[in-house]
C-alpha distance (Angstrom), angle and dihedral (degrees) to the residues before:
residue distance angle dihedral
X1 . . .
X2 3.79 . .
X3 3.79 90.5 .
X4 3.79 90.3 50.0
X5 3.79 90.6 50.9
X6 3.81 90.7 50.6
X7 3.81 90.5 48.3
X8 3.85 91.8 52.3
X9 3.82 88.8 48.1
X10 3.80 87.7 50.5
X11 3.87 91.2 -120.7
X12 3.81 89.1 139.9
X13 3.86 98.1 169.7
X14 3.79 91.0 56.0
X15 3.85 90.4 44.7
X16 3.80 89.8 53.9
X17 3.82 91.3 50.1
X18 3.78 89.8 54.6
X19 3.82 91.4 49.4
X20 3.86 89.5 50.9
X21 3.80 87.8 54.6
X22 3.83 94.0 58.5
X23 3.82 99.4 32.6
X24 3.83 90.4 85.0
X25 3.75 116.5 27.0
X26 3.81 94.7 156.0
X27 3.84 90.4 119.0
X28 3.80 89.1 73.2
X29 3.86 113.9 110.1
X30 2.95 137.5 -119.1
X31 3.82 98.3 33.1
X32 3.75 105.8 -159.6
X33 3.83 121.2 160.8
X34 3.79 93.4 -86.6
X35 3.80 92.6 50.8
X36 3.87 89.1 48.1
X37 3.80 90.2 53.5
X38 3.77 90.3 52.9
X39 3.79 92.3 48.2
X40 3.85 90.4 50.5
X41 3.79 89.8 47.9
X42 3.87 95.8 52.4
X43 3.84 90.0 43.5
X44 3.76 88.1 52.8
X45 3.79 97.2 49.0
X46 3.80 92.3 43.8
X47 3.84 89.8 71.2
X48 3.83 98.7 59.6
X49 3.81 91.2 36.3
X50 3.78 90.9 54.7
X51 3.78 93.1 45.6
X52 3.81 90.8 47.9
X53 3.82 93.2 50.8
X54 3.82 92.2 47.4
X55 3.81 89.9 49.1
X56 3.81 93.3 48.4
X57 3.80 89.8 49.3
X58 3.76 90.3 60.1
X59 3.81 103.6 -94.2
X60 3.84 94.1 133.2
X61 3.78 91.5 167.7
X62 3.81 90.5 77.8
X63 3.85 90.4 60.5
X64 3.83 93.6 99.0
X65 3.83 90.4 52.3
X66 3.80 89.9 50.4
X67 3.77 92.0 48.6
X68 3.83 89.8 49.8
X69 3.79 89.8 53.1
X70 3.82 91.2 49.2
X71 3.83 90.9 50.1
X72 3.85 88.6 53.9
X73 3.87 93.5 46.9
X74 3.78 111.5 39.9
X75 3.80 93.1 -178.8
X76 3.82 88.2 65.8
X77 3.85 94.9 52.7
X78 3.83 98.7 93.6
X79 3.84 97.9 50.5
X80 3.76 88.6 39.0
X81 3.80 92.1 53.9
X82 3.77 89.9 50.0
X83 3.79 91.1 55.2
X84 3.82 91.4 45.9
X85 3.81 89.9 50.8
X86 3.83 91.2 48.0
X87 3.79 90.1 51.2
X88 3.83 92.6 45.9
X89 3.79 90.9 51.3
X90 3.78 93.8 44.9
X91 3.80 96.7 47.3
X92 3.89 100.2 27.5
X93 3.78 94.3 -115.7
X94 3.81 125.0 164.5
X95 3.77 109.0 -127.1
X96 3.81 99.0 165.4
X97 3.78 88.5 123.8
X98 3.80 92.3 57.1
X99 3.88 92.2 47.0
X100 3.81 88.7 51.5
X101 3.82 91.3 48.4
X102 3.75 90.8 53.6
X103 3.84 96.8 35.2
X104 3.87 91.5 118.3
X105 3.77 93.5 55.0
X106 3.83 91.8 43.5
X107 3.84 89.3 51.3
X108 3.85 90.4 49.2
X109 3.80 89.4 50.5
X110 3.77 93.5 49.8
X111 3.83 95.2 46.5
X112 3.81 99.3 40.1
X113 3.81 110.5 122.5
X114 3.87 96.7 -171.1
X115 3.79 107.2 60.9
X116 3.74 122.9 153.4
X117 3.84 123.4 -145.2
X118 3.79 94.3 -85.9
X119 3.81 94.3 47.9
X120 3.80 90.0 48.1
X121 3.75 90.2 51.9
X122 3.79 90.2 50.0
X123 3.82 89.6 48.9
X124 3.75 94.0 52.2
X125 3.79 93.2 46.3
X126 3.86 89.8 46.7
X127 3.78 92.2 50.4
X128 3.85 92.1 50.2
X129 3.71 89.8 50.2
X130 3.80 95.9 48.1
X131 3.83 91.7 45.5
X132 3.83 89.5 55.4
X133 3.75 90.0 46.8
X134 3.77 95.6 48.9
X135 3.79 91.3 48.3
X136 3.86 90.7 49.9
X137 3.81 89.0 54.0
X138 3.89 93.5 43.1
X139 3.73 93.7 -116.0
X140 3.77 90.7 139.2
X141 3.81 97.2 161.2
X142 3.83 91.1 59.7
X143 3.86 91.3 42.0
X144 3.83 88.8 55.6
X145 3.77 93.1 47.0
X146 3.86 90.4 51.0
X147 3.83 88.7 46.2
X148 3.80 91.8 53.9
X149 3.82 88.8 48.5
X150 3.86 90.1 51.0
X151 3.81 89.9 48.0
X152 3.81 93.0 53.4
X153 3.80 96.2 43.2
X154 3.85 94.7 45.4
X155 3.83 89.2 49.0
X156 3.79 91.7 52.7
X157 3.83 91.8 47.5
X158 3.86 93.7 40.5
X159 3.81 89.8 -126.0
X160 3.81 97.1 159.7
X161 3.72 96.3 179.4
X162 3.80 95.2 60.2
X163 3.78 92.9 33.7
X164 3.77 89.7 61.9
X165 3.80 90.2 48.2
X166 3.76 89.7 51.9
X167 3.85 89.8 52.6
X168 3.83 90.9 49.9
X169 3.83 92.4 47.9
X170 3.86 91.4 48.9
X171 3.82 92.5 49.8
X172 3.88 91.5 47.7
X173 3.81 89.7 48.7
X174 3.83 95.6 41.3
X175 3.89 93.5 103.9
X176 3.84 88.1 60.9
X177 3.81 95.3 44.3
X178 3.86 122.8 114.7
X179 3.77 118.1 -128.2
X180 3.82 87.5 -106.5
X181 3.80 92.2 54.0
X182 3.84 90.3 48.5
X183 3.77 90.2 49.3
X184 3.84 91.1 50.3
X185 3.80 89.8 51.3
X186 3.81 93.2 48.7
X187 3.82 90.6 47.7
X188 3.83 89.3 53.3
X189 3.81 91.8 50.5
X190 3.83 90.8 46.6
X191 3.83 88.7 53.7
X192 3.78 90.9 50.0
X193 3.84 90.6 50.5
X194 3.79 90.9 52.8
X195 3.83 89.9 56.9
X196 3.81 96.9 45.0
X197 3.75 114.8 90.5
X198 3.86 111.0 -146.2
């Protein structure tokens, strides 16, 4: 938890020191089977955590290693993609090849109908990251599509903070919107108005 806090505060050196502390816990005694399972677990998670921190600190050359890890560990793809997007947005990197590589998992995420609270939070953060990325790379059509998806999802989950961000993104991108995208937005607003009691 301390390493995670350091990572979020962008104190990457301190975060790496925390990761080093749990990467090898074999010195714990006694080492029964339960303890060995915990040691293996922390050794396992130290690898993606280290790669993520290095990536976020600007070491973009480790991106292929991080992608390889994600390919071997599908359950880590969503949080991994969020870190990759954050890095791309922070350092103006082009990660189109990574998004293409994981397009199937992204599609599954976007079209999943049974998402829990954690998955929904990941989805909203992912959508915000990819909207920023698409805007930075002048792919406004895709940015608007992701914005409309964020608008719909945050309305369903009553996530007002991200809902407001989706509205602002759409309005800032409106000059680039197709007539169909504008119609979708207007339909959404009309549906909201029907539900609001004045």
